[in-house]
N, C-alpha and C positions, 0 to 999 in steps of 0.2 A: 567538746572535742569530737562530735559527731559530725561534723560538716569538713567537706573537702571542697576547698576554692580552686578551681582551673581556670587560669588566664588564656583567653584565645585571642589571636589577631587576625583581622581580616587582610589577605594579602593577594596580589594576582596570582592566578593557578600556576602552579608548577609547571605545567604542561605548554604555557602561552610565553613567547619570546617577547621582551619587554625591549623597547628602544628608546634612546636617548631623543628629547625633542630637537628638531632643526635649529633651534636658537640657543640649545645647550642649559635651558634654566630648570631642565628636570627630567623625568622620565615620562613618555607617553604612556599612561595608563587608562586613559578615557576609551570606556566602552569595552574593555577587557574582562575576560572572564575572571571571578574572584573565588577564593574558597577559603576554608581554615588552614591556616599556616600548618603545614604537614607534622612538624615537631609537637605542635599544641594539640593537634587531633590524636597523636600517640598519647600525650598526658591526659586528655579526656577518656581514651580507653582503658588507661590504667587506672584512673578514678572509678570508671564504672565497674571494672573488675573487683576493685577493694571492696566498693560497696554491695555487689552481690556476694563477696566472701564473708560480709558481715561485719568487717572492720570498722566501717563507717555507715552513716544512716542517710546522709543527704550529700549530692553532687551539685553545687552550684557554679554557673557558669560566669565569667565577669569578661567584658570586651569595653576597648575606650575607643570611640569612634561615634561616626555621624548614624544617621538613621538607615542607611545603607548597610550599615554593619548588622541589623536586626537580623537579616537573612542569614548570616555564618551562624548566629545564637540560635536561630530556629532549627538549623542543622545539627546543631550540638544537642538541643532539647531532643531532637528525632531520635539522636544516636541513644538517649535514656539518662540525659541529665535532668535534674528535678525542677529547676528554675533559673533562671538568667537575670543579671544586672548589667545593664549598658551605661557606662558613664558617657555621657554627652560631652565629646571633646572633637578636636581636629585630629585627622587620622596620622599627622607627622609629629607625634609627640615623642621628645627625647626620652631615653629608658629611666632617668632617674624621677622623671615626671610620672611616668607608668608606676615605678615601684612606689612611689608615695601615695598614689589613689590605691594600689593594690593593699599597701600596708594598713591603711583606714578601713577598708572593706573585711581584711582579714581580722582584725580586731573587732569590728562591729558583727560579724558573723561568727566570731569565737572558732574560727576554724583550727582543725587539727590537723592540718596539713594543706599546703599549697602547692599546686602541680602546675606547671608552665613547660613549654618546650625550651630546648637550650639555646634557641635563636629563632629568628625570623628570616624567611628566605628573601625578604625584600632589601633590609639594611645589614642583615648578618652581624649585629650589634653583640649578642650573646651577652648582655649585661643586667637585664632586668632581674633575673632570679637572684643573682649574688647582691644585687642593691638591696632588693625587698628583704632579703635574710639580715642584711646589716642594720636597715632601719628598724626592723620587728626585732631584732635582738635574739634571734632564734638560728638553730642549725641550718646548716644547707650541705645538701648533697647534689652535685650537678653530673650533667652527661651520663645519667642513669640509664643502664642497659638490662638489669633486673632489680625491682623492687618487692620487698616483701615487709608487712607489718605485723607485729605481736608484742603484746604487753607493753604498748606506749612507746614503742621502739620500731624505727624503720631501719631495715637490713637493705644498703644499697650496694649494688655492683656497679661500678662506674668506669667508663672509658677512659683511660688516660694513655700519654705519649709511650710509657713503657709498656702498655698491655692493660690487665684489669686489676682494680682495686676494689676491694669489699669494706664499706665502712658501716658504723651503726651510730645513728642520729636519734635523740630524745624526740618526741613529738611535744609542741607542735613544730613543725619543720618546714624548709622550702625545699622542693625536689625539683631539678630540669630534667627532662627527659631527651633521651638520643633514639635514633632510629631503631636500633634492634631489640627495643623494649618489648614492642608487641606489634601485632597488624590490627588497625582499627576495624571495627565491624562495618558490615554493610548496611546502611538505613533502609528500610523496608517502607513501602508506601502506607500501611496503617499508622507506622509510627511517627511519619510525616504529619499524617492528618492529625493525629493526637497530639503533636508538639505546639500546634496553633492554640490550644487552649492552656498550655502550661504557663506561668508567670513569668512576665516580662518586665522588670523594672526598670525605669530610667531615672538616673540622677546626674547632677552637673558636678564638675569639677569644684566648683564653688561650694555646693552642699557639702563636699568632704573636706573643705579646707584646704586644696590644693591649687596653687598658681601654676600655668602652662607658662613657665619661662623657659627661654631658650639660651643655652650657654654656648652653642655652636652655630655659625652661619656658612653653608656652602656656598660657595661663590660660582661655581659653574660644574656642569656634567661633561665628561667627554668619552665617546665610545672609544673601546680599545681598539687599536690599529689592527686591520685585517692581516692574518697571516698569509704569506704566500702559500700556493699548493705544494703537496709533497710529491715526492718522487718515488715511483714503485721500481724495485730492482728485483732480478730473477736469482740471484745467489750472492752468497758472502762474499766472493771476489768481487763481483761488481758493486756492491755495497762499500767495501773498502777502497775501492778505486775511486767512487764518488766523493768518498769523506777526504781522500787525498787530494783530489781535484779542488775541493773547498778549502784545503789548509787545514782541516779538522785534525787530521793526523799527522805527526810528524815525520 
């Protein structure tokens, strides 16, 4: 239980606006800047801090995707991960397939903790961590805003609708991270150069015994309707008058 497995996903950078293709068959992502999913980057930072505190020995990155996903893995290695695994697969896998692959790797690596973001900003499913915990038969703590490890137990403060909830889970466990957990470190040039020599292993889904089956089919994509321009008012009285004119106020 000396290894932390951190799952990351390659997504279109959060600063880039993505548009629907003219024919409605998908999102126009070709040529757009990509990066590590922000929630996953927070998970990686948490893993690095736990290793630096002596709670674990190794941080292993894993992603599912094509050869272009190696760039994000190298970025994670530059942040400080020890080695990386790329599962060669299509970038549009459903959460259950990803969870199956992560389960196999968690067992193979004898992971004491699996960290990943609470959701990916491209599809917002927010399901992979929970599915992984169920397949692995291990405890889970989702939406973590604080994380501490002591004596084989993870203490997690998680964000819920009613506020904050603190729970303890025995390791090995699955933890998904929220935005307020930490601020990821800045990658320096020497670390980027050093990352080029760190191990990056490529395996296939077939080698893991996982089939990329689809359960859902998306028929088409539609952009949200454009909202009409707002109206600026100079006083409360003018606001009330405008609302009455629109029939909002009786």
